[in-house]
ZARO-532098 format. One record per residue: residue number from 1; x, y, z of N, C-alpha, C, O, CB in turn; chain. Coordinates in steps of 0.2 Angstrom, whole numbers, plus 5000, padded with zeros to 4 digits. Atoms other than C-alpha are relative to their C-alpha. Glycine has a CB too. Layout:
@nr->NUM, n.xx->X, n.yy->Y, n.zz->Z, ca.xx->X, ca.yy->Y, ca.zz->Z, c.xx->X, c.yy->Y, c.zz->Z, o.xx->X, o.yy->Y, o.zz->Z, cb.xx->X, cb.yy->Y, cb.zz->Z, kette->A
...
This chain:
@nr->1, n.xx->4999, n.yy->5000, n.zz->5007, ca.xx->5082, ca.yy->5105, ca.zz->5003, c.xx->4995, c.yy->4995, c.zz->4997, o.xx->4994, o.yy->4990, o.zz->4999, cb.xx->5007, cb.yy->4999, cb.zz->4997, kette->A
@nr->2, n.xx->5005, n.yy->5004, n.zz->5003, ca.xx->5069, ca.yy->5098, ca.zz->4991, c.xx->4999, c.yy->5003, c.zz->4993, o.xx->4998, o.yy->5009, o.zz->4992, cb.xx->4993, cb.yy->4999, cb.zz->5004, kette->A
@nr->3, n.xx->5002, n.yy->4998, n.zz->5007, ca.xx->5066, ca.yy->5098, ca.zz->4972, c.xx->4996, c.yy->4994, c.zz->4998, o.xx->4995, o.yy->4989, o.zz->5001, cb.xx->5006, cb.yy->5001, cb.zz->4996, kette->A
@nr->4, n.xx->5004, n.yy->5005, n.zz->5003, ca.xx->5055, ca.yy->5087, ca.zz->4961, c.xx->5004, c.yy->4993, c.zz->4999, o.xx->5001, o.yy->4988, o.zz->4999, cb.xx->4997, cb.yy->5002, cb.zz->4994, kette->A
@nr->5, n.xx->4996, n.yy->5006, n.zz->5001, ca.xx->5069, ca.yy->5075, ca.zz->4958, c.xx->5005, c.yy->4998, c.zz->5006, o.xx->5008, o.yy->4992, o.zz->5005, cb.xx->5004, cb.yy->5000, cb.zz->4994, kette->A
@nr->6, n.xx->4996, n.yy->5002, n.zz->4995, ca.xx->5079, ca.yy->5075, ca.zz->4974, c.xx->4998, c.yy->5003, c.zz->5007, o.xx->4994, o.yy->5008, o.zz->5007, cb.xx->5007, cb.yy->5003, cb.zz->4999, kette->A
@nr->7, n.xx->5002, n.yy->4998, n.zz->4993, ca.xx->5077, ca.yy->5077, ca.zz->4993, c.xx->5006, c.yy->5000, c.zz->5005, o.xx->5011, o.yy->4996, o.zz->5003, cb.xx->4994, cb.yy->4996, cb.zz->5002, kette->A
@nr->8, n.xx->4995, n.yy->5000, n.zz->4995, ca.xx->5087, ca.yy->5079, ca.zz->5009, c.xx->4998, c.yy->4994, c.zz->5005, o.xx->4993, o.yy->4995, o.zz->5008, cb.xx->5001, cb.yy->5007, cb.zz->5003, kette->A
@nr->9, n.xx->5001, n.yy->5005, n.zz->4995, ca.xx->5089, ca.yy->5063, ca.zz->5019, c.xx->5006, c.yy->5000, c.zz->5005, o.xx->5011, o.yy->4998, o.zz->5003, cb.xx->4999, cb.yy->4993, cb.zz->4996, kette->A
@nr->10, n.xx->4995, n.yy->5000, n.zz->4995, ca.xx->5098, ca.yy->5064, ca.zz->5035, c.xx->5006, c.yy->5004, c.zz->4999, o.xx->5012, o.yy->5002, o.zz->5000, cb.xx->5002, cb.yy->4993, cb.zz->5002, kette->A
@nr->11, n.xx->4995, n.yy->4995, n.zz->5002, ca.xx->5108, ca.yy->5079, ca.zz->5029, c.xx->5004, c.yy->4999, c.zz->4993, o.xx->5008, o.yy->5002, o.zz->4992, cb.xx->5005, cb.yy->5000, cb.zz->5005, kette->A
@nr->12, n.xx->4997, n.yy->5002, n.zz->5007, ca.xx->5112, ca.yy->5071, ca.zz->5012, c.xx->4995, c.yy->5001, c.zz->4995, o.xx->4989, o.yy->4999, o.zz->4996, cb.xx->5004, cb.yy->4993, cb.zz->5000, kette->A
@nr->13, n.xx->5004, n.yy->5000, n.zz->5006, ca.xx->5105, ca.yy->5075, ca.zz->4995, c.xx->4999, c.yy->4993, c.zz->4997, o.xx->5004, o.yy->4990, o.zz->4995, cb.xx->5002, cb.yy->5006, cb.zz->4995, kette->A
@nr->14, n.xx->5001, n.yy->5007, n.zz->5003, ca.xx->5097, ca.yy->5059, ca.zz->4988, c.xx->4995, c.yy->5001, c.zz->4994, o.xx->4991, o.yy->5005, o.zz->4994, cb.xx->4997, cb.yy->4995, cb.zz->5005, kette->A
@nr->15, n.xx->5004, n.yy->5000, n.zz->5005, ca.xx->5088, ca.yy->5055, ca.zz->4972, c.xx->4993, c.yy->4998, c.zz->5002, o.xx->4992, o.yy->4994, o.zz->5007, cb.xx->5002, cb.yy->4996, cb.zz->4994, kette->A
@nr->16, n.xx->5006, n.yy->5002, n.zz->4998, ca.xx->5069, ca.yy->5054, ca.zz->4974, c.xx->4996, c.yy->5006, c.zz->5004, o.xx->5000, o.yy->5011, o.zz->5005, cb.xx->5000, cb.yy->4994, cb.zz->5004, kette->A
@nr->17, n.xx->5004, n.yy->4994, n.zz->4997, ca.xx->5055, ca.yy->5065, ca.zz->4982, c.xx->4998, c.yy->4998, c.zz->5008, o.xx->4995, o.yy->5002, o.zz->5011, cb.xx->4994, cb.yy->5001, cb.zz->4997, kette->A
@nr->18, n.xx->5001, n.yy->5002, n.zz->4993, ca.xx->5055, ca.yy->5055, ca.zz->4999, c.xx->5006, c.yy->4996, c.zz->5003, o.xx->5010, o.yy->4994, o.zz->4999, cb.xx->4993, cb.yy->4996, cb.zz->5001, kette->A
@nr->19, n.xx->4995, n.yy->5004, n.zz->4997, ca.xx->5066, ca.yy->5047, ca.zz->5012, c.xx->4998, c.yy->4994, c.zz->5004, o.xx->4992, o.yy->4994, o.zz->5006, cb.xx->5004, cb.yy->5005, cb.zz->5005, kette->A
@nr->20, n.xx->5002, n.yy->5006, n.zz->4996, ca.xx->5066, ca.yy->5030, ca.zz->5020, c.xx->5007, c.yy->4997, c.zz->5002, o.xx->5011, o.yy->4995, o.zz->4998, cb.xx->4996, cb.yy->4995, cb.zz->4995, kette->A
@nr->21, n.xx->4994, n.yy->5003, n.zz->4997, ca.xx->5080, ca.yy->5024, ca.zz->5031, c.xx->5006, c.yy->5003, c.zz->4998, o.xx->5011, o.yy->5000, o.zz->4997, cb.xx->5000, cb.yy->4993, cb.zz->4999, kette->A
@nr->22, n.xx->4994, n.yy->4997, n.zz->5002, ca.xx->5092, ca.yy->5037, ca.zz->5025, c.xx->5001, c.yy->5000, c.zz->4992, o.xx->5005, o.yy->5003, o.zz->4990, cb.xx->5006, cb.yy->4998, cb.zz->5003, kette->A
@nr->23, n.xx->4999, n.yy->5000, n.zz->5007, ca.xx->5089, ca.yy->5033, ca.zz->5007, c.xx->4994, c.yy->5004, c.zz->4996, o.xx->4989, o.yy->5004, o.zz->4999, cb.xx->4999, cb.yy->4992, cb.zz->4997, kette->A
@nr->24, n.xx->5005, n.yy->4996, n.zz->5003, ca.xx->5079, ca.yy->5043, ca.zz->4994, c.xx->4996, c.yy->4995, c.zz->4995, o.xx->4999, o.yy->4990, o.zz->4993, cb.xx->5003, cb.yy->5005, cb.zz->4995, kette->A
@nr->25, n.xx->5004, n.yy->5005, n.zz->5004, ca.xx->5065, ca.yy->5035, ca.zz->4984, c.xx->4994, c.yy->5005, c.zz->4996, o.xx->4993, o.yy->5010, o.zz->4999, cb.xx->4997, cb.yy->4994, cb.zz->5003, kette->A
@nr->26, n.xx->5005, n.yy->4997, n.zz->5003, ca.xx->5051, ca.yy->5040, ca.zz->4972, c.xx->4993, c.yy->4998, c.zz->5003, o.xx->4991, o.yy->4992, o.zz->5002, cb.xx->5000, cb.yy->4999, cb.zz->4992, kette->A
@nr->27, n.xx->5006, n.yy->5002, n.zz->4996, ca.xx->5035, ca.yy->5040, ca.zz->4982, c.xx->4994, c.yy->4998, c.zz->4995, o.xx->4989, o.yy->4994, o.zz->4997, cb.xx->4997, cb.yy->5006, cb.zz->5004, kette->A
@nr->28, n.xx->5005, n.yy->5002, n.zz->5004, ca.xx->5023, ca.yy->5038, ca.zz->4967, c.xx->5000, c.yy->4992, c.zz->4998, o.xx->4995, o.yy->4989, o.zz->4997, cb.xx->4999, cb.yy->5004, cb.zz->4993, kette->A
@nr->29, n.xx->4999, n.yy->5007, n.zz->5002, ca.xx->5030, ca.yy->5020, ca.zz->4963, c.xx->5002, c.yy->4996, c.zz->5006, o.xx->5002, o.yy->4990, o.zz->5005, cb.xx->5005, cb.yy->5000, cb.zz->4995, kette->A
@nr->30, n.xx->4998, n.yy->5004, n.zz->4994, ca.xx->5037, ca.yy->5015, ca.zz->4980, c.xx->4998, c.yy->5003, c.zz->5007, o.xx->4995, o.yy->5009, o.zz->5007, cb.xx->5008, cb.yy->5000, cb.zz->5000, kette->A
@nr->31, n.xx->5002, n.yy->4997, n.zz->4993, ca.xx->5033, ca.yy->5017, ca.zz->4999, c.xx->5006, c.yy->4997, c.zz->5005, o.xx->5010, o.yy->4993, o.zz->5003, cb.xx->4993, cb.yy->4997, cb.zz->5001, kette->A
@nr->32, n.xx->4995, n.yy->5002, n.zz->4995, ca.xx->5043, ca.yy->5015, ca.zz->5015, c.xx->4996, c.yy->4996, c.zz->5005, o.xx->4992, o.yy->4998, o.zz->5008, cb.xx->5003, cb.yy->5007, cb.zz->5003, kette->A
@nr->33, n.xx->5003, n.yy->5005, n.zz->4996, ca.xx->5038, ca.yy->5000, ca.zz->5025, c.xx->5005, c.yy->4998, c.zz->5006, o.xx->5010, o.yy->4995, o.zz->5004, cb.xx->4998, cb.yy->4994, cb.zz->4997, kette->A
@nr->34, n.xx->4995, n.yy->5001, n.zz->4995, ca.xx->5047, ca.yy->4999, ca.zz->5042, c.xx->5007, c.yy->5001, c.zz->4999, o.xx->5012, o.yy->4997, o.zz->5000, cb.xx->4999, cb.yy->4992, cb.zz->5002, kette->A
@nr->35, n.xx->4993, n.yy->4998, n.zz->5001, ca.xx->5062, ca.yy->5008, ca.zz->5036, c.xx->5003, c.yy->4997, c.zz->4994, o.xx->5009, o.yy->4998, o.zz->4992, cb.xx->5004, cb.yy->4998, cb.zz->5006, kette->A
@nr->36, n.xx->4997, n.yy->5002, n.zz->5007, ca.xx->5064, ca.yy->4999, ca.zz->5019, c.xx->4995, c.yy->5002, c.zz->4995, o.xx->4989, o.yy->5002, o.zz->4995, cb.xx->5000, cb.yy->4992, cb.zz->5001, kette->A
@nr->37, n.xx->5004, n.yy->4998, n.zz->5006, ca.xx->5059, ca.yy->5004, ca.zz->5002, c.xx->4997, c.yy->4994, c.zz->4997, o.xx->5001, o.yy->4989, o.zz->4995, cb.xx->5005, cb.yy->5004, cb.zz->4995, kette->A
@nr->38, n.xx->5004, n.yy->5006, n.zz->5003, ca.xx->5046, ca.yy->4993, ca.zz->4994, c.xx->4996, c.yy->5003, c.zz->4994, o.xx->4994, o.yy->5008, o.zz->4994, cb.xx->4995, cb.yy->4996, cb.zz->5005, kette->A
@nr->39, n.xx->5004, n.yy->4999, n.zz->5006, ca.xx->5037, ca.yy->4993, ca.zz->4977, c.xx->4992, c.yy->5001, c.zz->5003, o.xx->4990, o.yy->4997, o.zz->5007, cb.xx->5000, cb.yy->4995, cb.zz->4995, kette->A
@nr->40, n.xx->5007, n.yy->4999, n.zz->4998, ca.xx->5019, ca.yy->5000, ca.zz->4979, c.xx->4999, c.yy->5006, c.zz->5003, o.xx->5003, o.yy->5010, o.zz->5004, cb.xx->4997, cb.yy->4994, cb.zz->5004, kette->A
@nr->41, n.xx->5001, n.yy->4993, n.zz->4996, ca.xx->5010, ca.yy->5014, ca.zz->4988, c.xx->4997, c.yy->4999, c.zz->5007, o.xx->4994, o.yy->5003, o.zz->5010, cb.xx->4995, cb.yy->5003, cb.zz->4995, kette->A
@nr->42, n.xx->5002, n.yy->5001, n.zz->4993, ca.xx->5005, ca.yy->5005, ca.zz->5004, c.xx->5004, c.yy->4994, c.zz->5003, o.xx->5007, o.yy->4991, o.zz->4999, cb.xx->4992, cb.yy->4998, cb.zz->5000, kette->A
@nr->43, n.xx->4996, n.yy->5005, n.zz->4997, ca.xx->5012, ca.yy->4993, ca.zz->5017, c.xx->4995, c.yy->4995, c.zz->5003, o.xx->4990, o.yy->4997, o.zz->5006, cb.xx->5005, cb.yy->5003, cb.zz->5005, kette->A
@nr->44, n.xx->5004, n.yy->5005, n.zz->4997, ca.xx->5005, ca.yy->4977, ca.zz->5024, c.xx->5005, c.yy->4995, c.zz->5003, o.xx->5009, o.yy->4991, o.zz->5000, cb.xx->4996, cb.yy->4996, cb.zz->4995, kette->A
@nr->45, n.xx->4996, n.yy->5005, n.zz->4996, ca.xx->5015, ca.yy->4968, ca.zz->5038, c.xx->5008, c.yy->5001, c.zz->4997, o.xx->5011, o.yy->4996, o.zz->4996, cb.xx->4998, cb.yy->4993, cb.zz->5000, kette->A
@nr->46, n.xx->4993, n.yy->4999, n.zz->5002, ca.xx->5032, ca.yy->4976, ca.zz->5031, c.xx->5001, c.yy->4999, c.zz->4992, o.xx->5006, o.yy->5000, o.zz->4990, cb.xx->5004, cb.yy->4995, cb.zz->5003, kette->A
@nr->47, n.xx->4999, n.yy->5001, n.zz->5008, ca.xx->5028, ca.yy->4972, ca.zz->5012, c.xx->4996, c.yy->5005, c.zz->4997, o.xx->4991, o.yy->5008, o.zz->4999, cb.xx->4997, cb.yy->4993, cb.zz->4998, kette->A
@nr->48, n.xx->5004, n.yy->4995, n.zz->5004, ca.xx->5023, ca.yy->4984, ca.zz->4999, c.xx->4995, c.yy->4997, c.zz->4995, o.xx->4996, o.yy->4992, o.zz->4993, cb.xx->5005, cb.yy->5004, cb.zz->4996, kette->A
@nr->49, n.xx->5005, n.yy->5002, n.zz->5005, ca.xx->5008, ca.yy->4983, ca.zz->4988, c.xx->4997, c.yy->5006, c.zz->4997, o.xx->4997, o.yy->5012, o.zz->5000, cb.xx->4995, cb.yy->4995, cb.zz->5004, kette->A
@nr->50, n.xx->5003, n.yy->4995, n.zz->5004, ca.xx->4998, ca.yy->4993, ca.zz->4976, c.xx->4992, c.yy->5000, c.zz->5002, o.xx->4989, o.yy->4995, o.zz->5000, cb.xx->5001, cb.yy->5000, cb.zz->4993, kette->A
@nr->51, n.xx->5007, n.yy->5000, n.zz->4999, ca.xx->4981, ca.yy->4999, ca.zz->4982, c.xx->4997, c.yy->5005, c.zz->4994, o.xx->5001, o.yy->5009, o.zz->4992, cb.xx->4998, cb.yy->5003, cb.zz->5007, kette->A
@nr->52, n.xx->5005, n.yy->5004, n.zz->4997, ca.xx->4967, ca.yy->5000, ca.zz->4977, c.xx->4999, c.yy->4993, c.zz->4997, o.xx->4993, o.yy->4990, o.zz->4998, cb.xx->4993, cb.yy->5004, cb.zz->4999, kette->A
@nr->53, n.xx->5001, n.yy->5007, n.zz->5003, ca.xx->4969, ca.yy->4984, ca.zz->4967, c.xx->5002, c.yy->4995, c.zz->5005, o.xx->4999, o.yy->4989, o.zz->5004, cb.xx->5005, cb.yy->4999, cb.zz->4994, kette->A
@nr->54, n.xx->4999, n.yy->5005, n.zz->4994, ca.xx->4975, ca.yy->4975, ca.zz->4983, c.xx->4999, c.yy->5004, c.zz->5006, o.xx->4998, o.yy->5010, o.zz->5007, cb.xx->5007, cb.yy->4997, cb.zz->4999, kette->A
@nr->55, n.xx->5001, n.yy->4998, n.zz->4993, ca.xx->4972, ca.yy->4977, ca.zz->5001, c.xx->5003, c.yy->4996, c.zz->5005, o.xx->5005, o.yy->4990, o.zz->5004, cb.xx->4992, cb.yy->5000, cb.zz->5002, kette->A
@nr->56, n.xx->4997, n.yy->5004, n.zz->4994, ca.xx->4979, ca.yy->4971, ca.zz->5018, c.xx->4995, c.yy->4998, c.zz->5004, o.xx->4991, o.yy->5001, o.zz->5008, cb.xx->5005, cb.yy->5005, cb.zz->5004, kette->A
@nr->57, n.xx->5005, n.yy->5003, n.zz->4995, ca.xx->4968, ca.yy->4959, ca.zz->5027, c.xx->5004, c.yy->4996, c.zz->5005, o.xx->5007, o.yy->4991, o.zz->5003, cb.xx->4995, cb.yy->4995, cb.zz->4996, kette->A
@nr->58, n.xx->4997, n.yy->5004, n.zz->4994, ca.xx->4974, ca.yy->4953, ca.zz->5044, c.xx->5008, c.yy->4999, c.zz->4998, o.xx->5010, o.yy->4993, o.zz->5000, cb.xx->4997, cb.yy->4994, cb.zz->5001, kette->A
@nr->59, n.xx->4992, n.yy->5000, n.zz->5002, ca.xx->4993, ca.yy->4956, ca.zz->5038, c.xx->5001, c.yy->4996, c.zz->4994, o.xx->5007, o.yy->4995, o.zz->4993, cb.xx->5002, cb.yy->4996, cb.zz->5006, kette->A
@nr->60, n.xx->4999, n.yy->5004, n.zz->5007, ca.xx->4991, ca.yy->4947, ca.zz->5021, c.xx->4997, c.yy->5004, c.zz->4995, o.xx->4992, o.yy->5007, o.zz->4995, cb.xx->4997, cb.yy->4993, cb.zz->5000, kette->A
@nr->61, n.xx->5002, n.yy->4996, n.zz->5006, ca.xx->4990, ca.yy->4956, ca.zz->5004, c.xx->4995, c.yy->4995, c.zz->4996, o.xx->4997, o.yy->4990, o.zz->4994, cb.xx->5006, cb.yy->5002, cb.zz->4996, kette->A
@nr->62, n.xx->5005, n.yy->5003, n.zz->5004, ca.xx->4974, ca.yy->4951, ca.zz->4995, c.xx->4998, c.yy->5004, c.zz->4994, o.xx->4998, o.yy->5010, o.zz->4995, cb.xx->4994, cb.yy->4998, cb.zz->5005, kette->A
@nr->63, n.xx->5003, n.yy->4997, n.zz->5005, ca.xx->4966, ca.yy->4955, ca.zz->4979, c.xx->4994, c.yy->5004, c.zz->5002, o.xx->4990, o.yy->5001, o.zz->5006, cb.xx->4999, cb.yy->4996, cb.zz->4993, kette->A
@nr->64, n.xx->5006, n.yy->4997, n.zz->4998, ca.xx->4952, ca.yy->4968, ca.zz->4980, c.xx->5002, c.yy->5007, c.zz->5004, o.xx->5007, o.yy->5008, o.zz->5005, cb.xx->4995, cb.yy->4996, cb.zz->5004, kette->A
@nr->65, n.xx->4999, n.yy->4993, n.zz->4996, ca.xx->4949, ca.yy->4985, ca.zz->4989, c.xx->4997, c.yy->5000, c.zz->5007, o.xx->4997, o.yy->5005, o.zz->5010, cb.xx->4997, cb.yy->5005, cb.zz->4996, kette->A
@nr->66, n.xx->5003, n.yy->5001, n.zz->4993, ca.xx->4941, ca.yy->4978, ca.zz->5005, c.xx->5001, c.yy->4993, c.zz->5002, o.xx->5002, o.yy->4989, o.zz->4999, cb.xx->4992, cb.yy->5002, cb.zz->5000, kette->A
@nr->67, n.xx->4999, n.yy->5006, n.zz->4997, ca.xx->4942, ca.yy->4964, ca.zz->5017, c.xx->4993, c.yy->4997, c.zz->5003, o.xx->4989, o.yy->5001, o.zz->5005, cb.xx->5005, cb.yy->5000, cb.zz->5006, kette->A
@nr->68, n.xx->5006, n.yy->5003, n.zz->4997, ca.xx->4928, ca.yy->4952, ca.zz->5023, c.xx->5003, c.yy->4993, c.zz->5002, o.xx->5004, o.yy->4988, o.zz->4998, cb.xx->4995, cb.yy->4999, cb.zz->4994, kette->A
@nr->69, n.xx->4998, n.yy->5007, n.zz->4997, ca.xx->4932, ca.yy->4937, ca.zz->5035, c.xx->5007, c.yy->4998, c.zz->4998, o.xx->5009, o.yy->4992, o.zz->4997, cb.xx->4995, cb.yy->4995, cb.zz->4997, kette->A
@nr->70, n.xx->4993, n.yy->5001, n.zz->5002, ca.xx->4951, ca.yy->4939, ca.zz->5030, c.xx->5001, c.yy->4999, c.zz->4993, o.xx->5007, o.yy->4998, o.zz->4991, cb.xx->5002, cb.yy->4993, cb.zz->5004, kette->A
@nr->71, n.xx->4999, n.yy->5000, n.zz->5007, ca.xx->4948, ca.yy->4938, ca.zz->5012, c.xx->4999, c.yy->5007, c.zz->4996, o.xx->4995, o.yy->5011, o.zz->4999, cb.xx->4995, cb.yy->4995, cb.zz->4997, kette->A
@nr->72, n.xx->5000, n.yy->4994, n.zz->5004, ca.xx->4950, ca.yy->4952, ca.zz->4999, c.xx->4994, c.yy->4999, c.zz->4995, o.xx->4993, o.yy->4994, o.zz->4993, cb.xx->5006, cb.yy->5002, cb.zz->4997, kette->A
@nr->73, n.xx->5006, n.yy->5000, n.zz->5005, ca.xx->4935, ca.yy->4957, ca.zz->4988, c.xx->5000, c.yy->5007, c.zz->4997, o.xx->5002, o.yy->5012, o.zz->5000, cb.xx->4994, cb.yy->4998, cb.zz->5003, kette->A
@nr->74, n.xx->5001, n.yy->4994, n.zz->5003, ca.xx->4930, ca.yy->4971, ca.zz->4976, c.xx->4993, c.yy->5003, c.zz->5002, o.xx->4988, o.yy->4999, o.zz->5001, cb.xx->5001, cb.yy->5000, cb.zz->4992, kette->A
@nr->75, n.xx->5007, n.yy->4998, n.zz->4998, ca.xx->4916, ca.yy->4982, ca.zz->4983, c.xx->4996, c.yy->5002, c.zz->4994, o.xx->4990, o.yy->5004, o.zz->4994, cb.xx->5002, cb.yy->5006, cb.zz->5004, kette->A
@nr->76, n.xx->5004, n.yy->4999, n.zz->5006, ca.xx->4911, ca.yy->4986, ca.zz->4965, c.xx->4996, c.yy->4994, c.zz->4997, o.xx->4991, o.yy->4995, o.zz->4994, cb.xx->5005, cb.yy->5003, cb.zz->4994, kette->A
@nr->77, n.xx->5004, n.yy->5006, n.zz->5002, ca.xx->4905, ca.yy->4968, ca.zz->4962, c.xx->4997, c.yy->4996, c.zz->5006, o.xx->4993, o.yy->4992, o.zz->5005, cb.xx->5004, cb.yy->4996, cb.zz->4996, kette->A
@nr->78, n.xx->5002, n.yy->5004, n.zz->4994, ca.xx->4903, ca.yy->4961, ca.zz->4980, c.xx->4999, c.yy->5004, c.zz->5006, o.xx->5000, o.yy->5010, o.zz->5006, cb.xx->5005, cb.yy->4995, cb.zz->5001, kette->A
@nr->79, n.xx->5001, n.yy->4997, n.zz->4994, ca.xx->4898, ca.yy->4965, ca.zz->4997, c.xx->5002, c.yy->4995, c.zz->5006, o.xx->5002, o.yy->4989, o.zz->5005, cb.xx->4992, cb.yy->5002, cb.zz->5001, kette->A
@nr->80, n.xx->4999, n.yy->5004, n.zz->4995, ca.xx->4902, ca.yy->4958, ca.zz->5014, c.xx->4994, c.yy->4999, c.zz->5005, o.xx->4992, o.yy->5004, o.zz->5007, cb.xx->5007, cb.yy->5003, cb.zz->5005, kette->A
@nr->81, n.xx->5007, n.yy->5001, n.zz->4996, ca.xx->4887, ca.yy->4950, ca.zz->5023, c.xx->5002, c.yy->4995, c.zz->5006, o.xx->5003, o.yy->4989, o.zz->5004, cb.xx->4995, cb.yy->4998, cb.zz->4995, kette->A
@nr->82, n.xx->4999, n.yy->5004, n.zz->4994, ca.xx->4890, ca.yy->4943, ca.zz->5041, c.xx->5007, c.yy->4996, c.zz->4999, o.xx->5007, o.yy->4990, o.zz->5001, cb.xx->4994, cb.yy->4995, cb.zz->5001, kette->A
@nr->83, n.xx->4994, n.yy->5003, n.zz->5001, ca.xx->4908, ca.yy->4939, ca.zz->5036, c.xx->5001, c.yy->4995, c.zz->4994, o.xx->5006, o.yy->4992, o.zz->4993, cb.xx->5001, cb.yy->4995, cb.zz->5006, kette->A
@nr->84, n.xx->4999, n.yy->5004, n.zz->5007, ca.xx->4905, ca.yy->4931, ca.zz->5019, c.xx->4999, c.yy->5005, c.zz->4994, o.xx->4995, o.yy->5010, o.zz->4995, cb.xx->4994, cb.yy->4995, cb.zz->5000, kette->A
@nr->85, n.xx->5001, n.yy->4996, n.zz->5006, ca.xx->4907, ca.yy->4938, ca.zz->5002, c.xx->4994, c.yy->4998, c.zz->4996, o.xx->4994, o.yy->4992, o.zz->4994, cb.xx->5007, cb.yy->5000, cb.zz->4996, kette->A
@nr->86, n.xx->5006, n.yy->5002, n.zz->5004, ca.xx->4891, ca.yy->4939, ca.zz->4992, c.xx->5000, c.yy->5005, c.zz->4994, o.xx->5003, o.yy->5010, o.zz->4994, cb.xx->4994, cb.yy->5001, cb.zz->5005, kette->A
@nr->87, n.xx->5001, n.yy->4995, n.zz->5005, ca.xx->4886, ca.yy->4947, ca.zz->4976, c.xx->4997, c.yy->5007, c.zz->5002, o.xx->4994, o.yy->5007, o.zz->5008, cb.xx->4995, cb.yy->4997, cb.zz->4995, kette->A
@nr->88, n.xx->5001, n.yy->4993, n.zz->4998, ca.xx->4884, ca.yy->4966, ca.zz->4977, c.xx->4994, c.yy->5001, c.zz->5004, o.xx->4994, o.yy->5004, o.zz->5010, cb.xx->5001, cb.yy->5005, cb.zz->4995, kette->A
@nr->89, n.xx->5006, n.yy->4998, n.zz->4997, ca.xx->4866, ca.yy->4968, ca.zz->4982, c.xx->4996, c.yy->4994, c.zz->5003, o.xx->4990, o.yy->4994, o.zz->5003, cb.xx->4995, cb.yy->5003, cb.zz->4995, kette->A
@nr->90, n.xx->5003, n.yy->5007, n.zz->4998, ca.xx->4863, ca.yy->4950, ca.zz->4989, c.xx->5000, c.yy->5000, c.zz->5008, o.xx->4998, o.yy->4994, o.zz->5010, cb.xx->5003, cb.yy->4995, cb.zz->4997, kette->A
@nr->91, n.xx->4999, n.yy->5000, n.zz->4993, ca.xx->4865, ca.yy->4954, ca.zz->5008, c.xx->4993, c.yy->5001, c.zz->5003, o.xx->4992, o.yy->5000, o.zz->5009, cb.xx->5005, cb.yy->5004, cb.zz->5003, kette->A
């Protein structure tokens, strides 16, 4: 069974369009991380976050859409050059 507002989770109809650990949730605003419903659309070490405004770098949520040397950065303004964040065309 599935509709835009409900879904079948482990044989039971639940609110939402996706299942996580037997519970229903709305996938546009939440995600399933290790069996738990979290806010956001992606998981990082069991935590939910919103991409593309954030990214997961070595298990930590960082601002930006890419990682460089464990730090987050925005590829629209910067680049990763030998493990260091530099201005976009400075590598």
